[in-house]
ROMI-359588 format. One record per atom (N, C-alpha, C): atom name; residue in one letter; residue number from 1; z, x, y. Coordinates in pm, whole numbers, padded with zeros to 5 digits. Last residue first. Example, Ala and Ser with C-alpha at 12.3 -4.5 7.8 and 13.67 -1.06 7.14 Angstrom:
<atoms>
   dodren   firo   lumlo       pz       px       py
        N      S       2    00708    01285   -00225
       CA      S       2    00714    01367   -00106
        C      S       2    00787    01290    00003
        N      A       1    00780    01319   -00569
       CA      A       1    00780    01230   -00450
        C      A       1    00780    01320   -00330
</atoms>
This chain:
<atoms>
   dodren   firo   lumlo       pz       px       py
        N      X     171    09837    07825    09872
       CA      X     171    09803    07733    09981
        C      X     171    09717    07622    09930
        N      X     170    10095    08041    09753
       CA      X     170    09987    07945    09726
        C      X     170    09964    07860    09851
        N      X     169    10217    08354    09670
       CA      X     169    10195    08262    09781
        C      X     169    10076    08172    09746
        N      X     168    10464    08549    09510
       CA      X     168    10345    08465    09497
        C      X     168    10337    08366    09611
        N      X     167    10631    08796    09717
       CA      X     167    10601    08731    09589
        C      X     167    10472    08650    09595
        N      X     166    10662    08940    09944
       CA      X     166    10754    08827    09926
        C      X     166    10730    08754    09794
        N      X     165    10454    09122    09939
       CA      X     165    10590    09172    09920
        C      X     165    10692    09060    09894
        N      X     164    10214    08908    09767
       CA      X     164    10254    09004    09871
        C      X     164    10395    09052    09844
        N      X     163    09944    08744    09628
       CA      X     163    10072    08809    09602
        C      X     163    10094    08911    09714
        N      X     162    09789    08417    09626
       CA      X     162    09798    08557    09659
        C      X     162    09934    08611    09622
        N      X     161    09554    08156    09608
       CA      X     161    09678    08215    09560
        C      X     161    09675    08363    09594
        N      X     160    09393    07849    09684
       CA      X     160    09418    07989    09717
        C      X     160    09551    08033    09658
        N      X     159    09235    07586    09775
       CA      X     159    09259    07653    09648
        C      X     159    09270    07802    09676
        N      X     158    09165    07469    10015
       CA      X     158    09304    07460    09971
        C      X     158    09332    07522    09836
        N      X     157    08834    07357    09943
       CA      X     157    08938    07396    10039
        C      X     157    09076    07381    09977
        N      X     156    08604    07473    09727
       CA      X     156    08709    07371    09737
        C      X     156    08820    07420    09829
        N      X     155    08442    07697    09781
       CA      X     155    08382    07567    09755
        C      X     155    08483    07455    09777
        N      X     154    08569    07929    09790
       CA      X     154    08483    07901    09905
        C      X     154    08419    07764    09894
        N      X     153    08899    07993    09688
       CA      X     153    08773    07923    09662
        C      X     153    08698    07904    09793
        N      X     152    09067    08312    09657
       CA      X     152    09045    08181    09719
        C      X     152    08907    08126    09686
        N      X     151    09321    08538    09612
       CA      X     151    09206    08477    09546
        C      X     151    09188    08339    09608
        N      X     150    09449    08830    09755
       CA      X     150    09441    08684    09765
        C      X     150    09313    08640    09696
        N      X     149    09687    09102    09755
       CA      X     149    09557    09042    09726
        C      X     149    09567    08892    09741
        N      X     148    09903    09167    09909
       CA      X     148    09840    09272    09831
        C      X     148    09697    09229    09798
        N      X     147    09972    09055    10241
       CA      X     147    09934    09028    10103
        C      X     147    09876    09152    10038
        N      X     146    10087    09175    10483
       CA      X     146    10117    09040    10436
        C      X     146    10092    09019    10288
        N      X     145    10001    09441    10525
       CA      X     145    10143    09409    10534
        C      X     145    10177    09276    10468
        N      X     144    09771    09658    10346
       CA      X     144    09808    09547    10434
        C      X     144    09957    09522    10432
        N      X     143    09767    09865    10167
       CA      X     143    09701    09884    10295
        C      X     143    09743    09778    10395
        N      X     142    09972    10025    09933
       CA      X     142    09940    09900    10000
        C      X     142    09880    09930    10136
        N      X     141    09994    10175    09614
       CA      X     141    09967    10188    09756
        C      X     141    09920    10058    09816
        N      X     140    10077    10129    09358
       CA      X     140    10017    10260    09387
        C      X     140    09988    10280    09536
        N      X     139    10156    09868    09337
       CA      X     139    10261    09970    09330
        C      X     139    10209    10109    09365
        N      X     138    09920    09718    09328
       CA      X     138    09994    09728    09454
        C      X     138    10099    09838    09453
        N      X     137    09643    09758    09168
       CA      X     137    09780    09807    09147
        C      X     137    09853    09822    09280
        N      X     136    09378    09633    08987
       CA      X     136    09447    09623    09116
        C      X     136    09592    09657    09093
        N      X     135    09084    09713    08834
       CA      X     135    09229    09724    08820
        C      X     135    09292    09729    08959
        N      X     134    08814    09605    08662
       CA      X     134    08867    09613    08799
        C      X     134    09018    09607    08787
        N      X     133    08610    09749    08422
       CA      X     133    08743    09694    08448
        C      X     133    08777    09713    08595
        N      X     132    08329    09723    08209
       CA      X     132    08380    09749    08344
        C      X     132    08514    09679    08361
        N      X     131    08172    09680    07984
       CA      X     131    08286    09771    07976
        C      X     131    08346    09808    08110
        N      X     130    07982    09482    08017
       CA      X     130    07936    09622    08029
        C      X     130    08053    09721    08029
        N      X     129    08194    09233    08177
       CA      X     129    08098    09278    08078
        C      X     129    08057    09422    08109
        N      X     128    08535    09295    08284
       CA      X     128    08400    09244    08303
        C      X     128    08311    09293    08190
        N      X     127    08868    09225    08329
       CA      X     127    08771    09286    08237
        C      X     127    08638    09215    08256
        N      X     126    09096    09284    08564
       CA      X     126    08984    09194    08540
        C      X     126    08882    09269    08455
        N      X     125    09429    09298    08616
       CA      X     125    09322    09364    08541
        C      X     125    09216    09259    08513
        N      X     124    09679    09336    08863
       CA      X     124    09572    09254    08805
        C      X     124    09473    09344    08732
        N      X     123    10003    09312    08996
       CA      X     123    09907    09394    08922
        C      X     123    09807    09302    08854
        N      X     122    10190    09142    09115
       CA      X     122    10061    09161    09179
        C      X     122    09963    09251    09107
        N      X     121    10418    09059    08999
       CA      X     121    10432    09167    09097
        C      X     121    10300    09201    09164
        N      X     120    10339    08882    08804
       CA      X     120    10399    08826    08925
        C      X     120    10416    08931    09035
        N      X     119    10018    09002    08679
       CA      X     119    10165    08999    08676
        C      X     119    10218    08937    08805
        N      X     118    09730    08913    08491
       CA      X     118    09796    08929    08621
        C      X     118    09947    08918    08605
        N      X     117    09418    08953    08342
       CA      X     117    09562    08962    08323
        C      X     117    09623    08986    08460
        N      X     116    09121    08815    08220
       CA      X     116    09202    08848    08336
        C      X     116    09349    08850    08295
        N      X     115    08792    08858    08086
       CA      X     115    08935    08838    08067
        C      X     115    09009    08882    08192
        N      X     114    08524    08849    08174
       CA      X     114    08557    08818    08035
        C      X     114    08705    08783    08018
        N      X     113    08292    08799    08421
       CA      X     113    08435    08808    08394
        C      X     113    08461    08763    08251
        N      X     112    07985    08983    08414
       CA      X     112    08059    08859    08403
        C      X     112    08205    08885    08371
        N      X     111    07735    09133    08571
       CA      X     111    07873    09162    08534
        C      X     111    07949    09030    08531
        N      X     110    07409    09063    08435
       CA      X     110    07513    09047    08538
        C      X     110    07649    09087    08482
        N      X     109    07228    09322    08253
       CA      X     109    07276    09185    08274
        C      X     109    07387    09182    08380
        N      X     108    07080    09594    08444
       CA      X     108    07125    09530    08320
        C      X     108    07173    09388    08351
        N      X     107    07030    09713    08694
       CA      X     107    06929    09625    08634
        C      X     107    06970    09559    08503
        N      X     106    07293    09690    08935
       CA      X     106    07235    09757    08818
        C      X     106    07140    09661    08746
        N      X     105    07424    09576    09152
       CA      X     105    07277    09565    09145
        C      X     105    07214    09634    09025
        N      X     104    07694    09638    09128
       CA      X     104    07653    09497    09124
        C      X     104    07503    09483    09101
        N      X     103    07684    09921    09149
       CA      X     103    07745    09855    09034
        C      X     103    07695    09712    09019
        N      X     102    07569    09965    09401
       CA      X     102    07500    10010    09280
        C      X     102    07553    09940    09156
        N      X     101    07774    09862    09563
       CA      X     101    07641    09802    09565
        C      X     101    07563    09839    09439
        N      X     100    07977    10046    09498
       CA      X     100    07994    09905    09465
        C      X     100    07860    09831    09466
        N      X      99    07865    10284    09600
       CA      X      99    07894    10272    09457
        C      X      99    07910    10126    09415
        N      X      98    07850    10223    09877
       CA      X      98    07729    10254    09799
        C      X      98    07754    10234    09650
        N      X      97    08122    10184    09945
       CA      X      97    08025    10076    09962
        C      X      97    07901    10099    09875
        N      X      96    08222    10444    09886
       CA      X      96    08274    10325    09816
        C      X      96    08174    10210    09825
        N      X      95    08090    10607    10072
       CA      X      95    08063    10622    09930
        C      X      95    08109    10499    09851
        N      X      94    07990    10430    10376
       CA      X      94    08071    10519    10294
        C      X      94    08036    10514    10146
        N      X      93    07838    10248    10517
       CA      X      93    07835    10389    10559
        C      X      93    07907    10483    10464
        N      X      92    07864    09980    10463
       CA      X      92    07752    10051    10404
        C      X      92    07750    10200    10433
        N      X      91    08024    09898    10768
       CA      X      91    07984    09856    10633
        C      X      91    07859    09931    10587
        N      X      90    08222    10131    10929
       CA      X      90    08091    10066    10935
        C      X      90    08050    10027    10792
        N      X      89    08447    10280    10885
       CA      X      89    08464    10137    10901
        C      X      89    08332    10061    10907
        N      X      88    08386    10549    10885
       CA      X      88    08409    10484    10756
        C      X      88    08423    10332    10766
        N      X      87    08148    10697    11061
       CA      X      87    08255    10600    11085
        C      X      87    08277    10524    10956
        N      X      86    08008    10997    11161
       CA      X      86    08047    10915    11047
        C      X      86    08166    10826    11083
        N      X      85    07930    11174    11354
       CA      X      85    07926    11033    11391
        C      X      85    07968    10940    11276
        N      X      84    07923    11422    11241
       CA      X      84    08031    11396    11335
        C      X      84    08037    11249    11377
        N      X      83    07863    11480    10912
       CA      X      83    07810    11402    11024
        C      X      83    07925    11370    11119
        N      X      82    07798    11755    10711
       CA      X      82    07901    11677    10779
        C      X      82    07843    11609    10902
        N      X      81    07500    11715    10520
       CA      X      81    07588    11794    10605
        C      X      81    07688    11702    10674
        N      X      80    07495    11534    10207
       CA      X      80    07448    11563    10342
        C      X      80    07549    11652    10416
        N      X      79    07608    11459    09973
       CA      X      79    07532    11584    09971
        C      X      79    07488    11626    10111
        N      X      78    07720    11214    09998
       CA      X      78    07812    11327    09996
        C      X      78    07740    11461    09995
        N      X      77    07640    10952    10165
       CA      X      77    07565    11060    10101
        C      X      77    07650    11186    10106
        N      X      76    07860    10810    10277
       CA      X      76    07773    10750    10175
        C      X      76    07696    10856    10097
        N      X      75    08165    10998    10329
       CA      X      75    08032    10950    10371
        C      X      75    07948    10904    10252
        N      X      74    08485    10873    10249
       CA      X      74    08381    10971    10215
        C      X      74    08246    10917    10260
        N      X      73    08666    10674    10277
       CA      X      73    08676    10785    10373
        C      X      73    08571    10893    10350
        N      X      72    08634    10508    10068
       CA      X      72    08587    10458    10198
        C      X      72    08591    10568    10303
        N      X      71    08757    10600    09845
       CA      X      71    08624    10652    09872
        C      X      71    08563    10595    10000
        N      X      70    08990    10463    09798
       CA      X      70    08997    10581    09884
        C      X      70    08860    10638    09920
        N      X      69    08937    10265    09608
       CA      X      69    08945    10227    09749
        C      X      69    08943    10347    09842
        N      X      68    08702    10394    09366
       CA      X      68    08834    10349    09412
        C      X      68    08835    10332    09563
        N      X      67    08512    10420    09070
       CA      X      67    08513    10378    09211
        C      X      67    08657    10347    09248
        N      X      66    08572    10516    08821
       CA      X      66    08442    10551    08878
        C      X      66    08431    10514    09025
        N      X      65    08806    10621    08588
       CA      X      65    08789    10564    08722
        C      X      65    08655    10611    08779
        N      X      64    08736    10564    08243
       CA      X      64    08750    10657    08356
        C      X      64    08729    10583    08487
        N      X      63    08683    10389    08037
       CA      X      63    08818    10445    08045
        C      X      63    08839    10544    08159
        N      X      62    08425    10296    08085
       CA      X      62    08447    10390    07977
        C      X      62    08583    10457    07982
        N      X      61    08513    10252    08416
       CA      X      61    08407    10235    08317
        C      X      61    08427    10340    08210
        N      X      60    08700    10092    08668
       CA      X      60    08696    10185    08556
        C      X      60    08579    10150    08465
        N      X      59    08776    10074    09003
       CA      X      59    08688    10025    08898
        C      X      59    08682    10134    08792
        N      X      58    09086    10014    09173
       CA      X      58    08981    10101    09124
        C      X      58    08899    10028    09019
        N      X      57    09316    09982    09446
       CA      X      57    09235    09925    09339
        C      X      57    09136    10032    09293
        N      X      56    09588    09929    09661
       CA      X      56    09518    10022    09572
        C      X      56    09441    09943    09467
        N      X      55    09518    09647    09879
       CA      X      55    09608    09745    09819
        C      X      55    09524    09837    09731
        N      X      54    09384    09418    09950
       CA      X      54    09430    09510    10056
        C      X      54    09537    09605    10003
        N      X      53    09125    09210    09855
       CA      X      53    09220    09311    09808
        C      X      53    09255    09407    09921
        N      X      52    09019    08894    09772
       CA      X      52    09044    08982    09887
        C      X      52    09154    09080    09846
        N      X      51    08786    08736    09589
       CA      X      51    08911    08810    09573
        C      X      51    08919    08909    09688
        N      X      50    08639    08418    09591
       CA      X      50    08645    08552    09650
        C      X      50    08784    08610    09629
        N      X      49    08417    08194    09434
       CA      X      49    08553    08245    09447
        C      X      49    08547    08385    09504
        N      X      48    08154    08175    09487
       CA      X      48    08227    08049    09472
        C      X      48    08377    08078    09485
        N      X      47    08061    08419    09734
       CA      X      47    08099    08381    09599
        C      X      47    08164    08245    09599
        N      X      46    07799    08354    09975
       CA      X      46    07929    08407    09933
        C      X      46    07952    08371    09787
        N      X      45    07589    08346    10227
       CA      X      45    07581    08360    10082
        C      X      45    07709    08429    10038
        N      X      44    07604    08118    10496
       CA      X      44    07650    08244    10437
        C      X      44    07636    08238    10285
        N      X      43    07432    07988    10762
       CA      X      43    07456    07970    10618
        C      X      43    07486    08106    10557
        N      X      42    07558    07904    11078
       CA      X      42    07494    08008    10996
        C      X      42    07531    07984    10850
        N      X      41    07697    07741    11244
       CA      X      41    07583    07684    11175
        C      X      41    07508    07783    11088
        N      X      40    07928    07838    11342
       CA      X      40    07810    07857    11426
        C      X      40    07684    07800    11362
        N      X      39    08111    07799    11140
       CA      X      39    08123    07716    11259
        C      X      39    08005    07729    11354
        N      X      38    07908    07835    10836
       CA      X      38    08020    07867    10925
        C      X      38    08016    07780    11050
        N      X      37    07842    07703    10524
       CA      X      37    07798    07702    10664
        C      X      37    07918    07730    10752
        N      X      36    07787    07864    10218
       CA      X      36    07884    07802    10308
        C      X      36    07827    07810    10449
        N      X      35    07696    07869    09892
       CA      X      35    07642    07880    10028
        C      X      35    07733    07798    10118
        N      X      34    07784    08062    09606
       CA      X      34    07803    07945    09692
        C      X      34    07737    07974    09826
        N      X      33    07839    08193    09281
       CA      X      33    07755    08180    09400
        C      X      33    07786    08052    09475
        N      X      32    08061    08433    09123
       CA      X      32    07982    08311    09127
        C      X      32    07900    08308    09255
        N      X      31    08274    08622    09327
       CA      X      31    08242    08580    09191
        C      X      31    08172    08445    09196
        N      X      30    08318    08904    09527
       CA      X      30    08268    08767    09521
        C      X      30    08224    08735    09379
        N      X      29    08566    09092    09669
       CA      X      29    08485    09082    09548
        C      X      29    08448    08934    09533
        N      X      28    08640    09281    09949
       CA      X      28    08617    09146    09898
        C      X      28    08524    09153    09779
        N      X      27    08883    09501    10086
       CA      X      27    08765    09482    10002
        C      X      27    08760    09339    09951
        N      X      26    08991    09642    10384
       CA      X      26    09007    09529    10293
        C      X      26    08876    09505    10219
        N      X      25    08943    09828    10575
       CA      X      25    08982    09878    10443
        C      X      25    08995    09767    10341
        N      X      24    08691    09653    10734
       CA      X      24    08787    09763    10747
        C      X      24    08816    09818    10609
        N      X      23    08578    09447    10509
       CA      X      23    08615    09438    10650
        C      X      23    08725    09542    10670
        N      X      22    08317    09414    10273
       CA      X      22    08436    09484    10320
        C      X      22    08454    09457    10468
        N      X      21    08192    09284    09961
       CA      X      21    08185    09304    10105
        C      X      21    08315    09369    10148
        N      X      20    07990    09243    09675
       CA      X      20    08114    09293    09733
        C      X      20    08090    09310    09882
        N      X      19    07862    08997    09442
       CA      X      19    07851    09088    09556
        C      X      19    07989    09138    09594
        N      X      18    07900    08880    09193
       CA      X      18    07770    08869    09258
        C      X      18    07753    08960    09377
        N      X      17    08018    08877    08886
       CA      X      17    08050    08945    09011
        C      X      17    07917    08956    09084
        N      X      16    07985    08555    08725
       CA      X      16    07940    08692    08752
        C      X      16    08000    08746    08881
        N      X      15    08224    08380    08523
       CA      X      15    08148    08391    08647
        C      X      15    08102    08535    08665
        N      X      14    08385    08385    08298
       CA      X      14    08241    08374    08277
        C      X      14    08159    08374    08406
        N      X      13    08665    08296    08487
       CA      X      13    08612    08330    08354
        C      X      13    08466    08291    08342
        N      X      12    08763    08201    08725
       CA      X      12    08670    08313    08730
        C      X      12    08605    08345    08596
        N      X      11    08951    08008    08674
       CA      X      11    08826    07965    08738
        C      X      11    08721    08076    08738
        N      X      10    09176    08142    08593
       CA      X      10    09090    08086    08488
        C      X      10    08956    08038    08544
        N      X       9    09320    08199    08820
       CA      X       9    09233    08303    08766
        C      X       9    09137    08248    08662
        N      X       8    09487    07981    08856
       CA      X       8    09366    07990    08938
        C      X       8    09268    08094    08883
        N      X       7    09721    08018    08717
       CA      X       7    09615    07941    08651
        C      X       7    09483    07946    08728
        N      X       6    09934    08245    08715
       CA      X       6    09817    08227    08800
        C      X       6    09707    08149    08729
        N      X       5    10129    08269    08525
       CA      X       5    10171    08264    08665
        C      X       5    10056    08228    08759
        N      X       4    09996    08296    08284
       CA      X       4    10065    08170    08311
        C      X       4    10106    08157    08457
        N      X       3    09902    08541    08224
       CA      X       3    09811    08455    08300
        C      X       3    09879    08325    08341
        N      X       2    10104    08828    08238
       CA      X       2    10089    08690    08196
        C      X       2    09993    08613    08286
        N      X       1    10145    09147    08094
       CA      X       1    10106    09066    08208
        C      X       1    10073    08927    08159
</atoms>
């Protein structure tokens, strides 16, 4: 995999993974910190850079998958009795959301980006501190139609790159 196709990834080096959010099945990974005011005047706490992922992804620790996108279909508390009201689309309601929150909030040092590898086909490996790896693999399954993933700046308008079925897309 070559970093030459995506110089934008270099902006993430040494930034911490500060939070994760989700809209439906699309997962957002926020790197660094920024405060953005939306059109309603609300100040949002977001990453300086955000990675939007709408394809297969997983987090690996110690060479084993510990979190993956499919866990959105599992209730947050897997020990509880089956809840007929479980809605996997509600943020925080599923196992994936809980595991990602736990990962980011662990009391050890922040998870910082150490290395990134990306292919023109959209496969991405982001090596973080503490031996954590975020692996994005569009070839394993795609949730969206337009883009597999998109990396964009919340600080500087117009800095965005993504990969979809049509290839690399920059704005």
